[in-house]
Each structure stands twice: as structure tokens, then as C-alpha cells.
C-alpha angles and dihedrals in degrees: 000000000000125000123216111249120240119215117252122233091265091052097046108101100171121125116263115259118219114238096226135006120215110252115241111270116253115235114224123193129185113199145142116275104246107174134061089239092056091048091050091049090051091050090051090049091052092048090050092051092047090050090050091052091049094048090052094049094248123139118259102229099210124073095189126078096266097177089057090053090058090054094052113103095217095059118086105216123183129210138202110224132191113198090336095312119119110238102167140358139196143172107233116217114218108222115193089211089064092058097237112168091357111160114223115227114249113262119247134183091246093063123114111273120246110265091234093056118089116246125204126206121219114262 
């Protein structure tokens, strides 16, 4: 009986094989939902999550019809997408106390000086 010979390390001329290759990076995008189809997809996603909570005996936190709010044209829902697929959605609430979309007044020379800046009085 003869055994096939295996090449030794000095005889092996094959190219080295990397142990692991880095997986392709996922591309995430957070943006406003702009089409009726995206809004409908978000409403379906919310309904699915609510159904999952109910099936597992967990409380559904919202009392309002949240899926219907995603379908309304006047709401401005946002979605988290991975490679074009909707993963999560929300309806941001703009709170004036947070300063969202607050317009800064234009600066003028008559404004109050910054406390850290030195002021001089006329002599």
C-alpha cells in the first residue's frame, strides 16, 4: 500500500489564504420618510412590533393609533435604513425648549459684549 505524499512547507507554493475577511460595512441612513410607500411601510413595521409585544404578553406603550399617525401627510416621520431597508421609525416631536429650528438673531454692534471679552470705558 502506498500513501500519497504531502508537500512539505518548503515545497508548498500555493498562495496564502487569509484567515478572515472583513465583512462589508453596512450603510445606515437616518432620514425623513418622504413617500406614501415609505409611510405605509413604517405603519406596517409599527403594527408588526405592536403585534409582537401583544403576543409575548408585554404592554403596548402607546394608547393612540400610532400606525395611523405614520400614514398622515402632516406628520414628519423619520426612518433608520440599512442598505435601503427600513429598520426603525419614529415621529420626532419638536420641543421649543430644545431649541430645534431656532433662528439666531442677527448680530449687531450694539449687542451686549461677551462677559469674557475685555471692555474699555471712554476716557
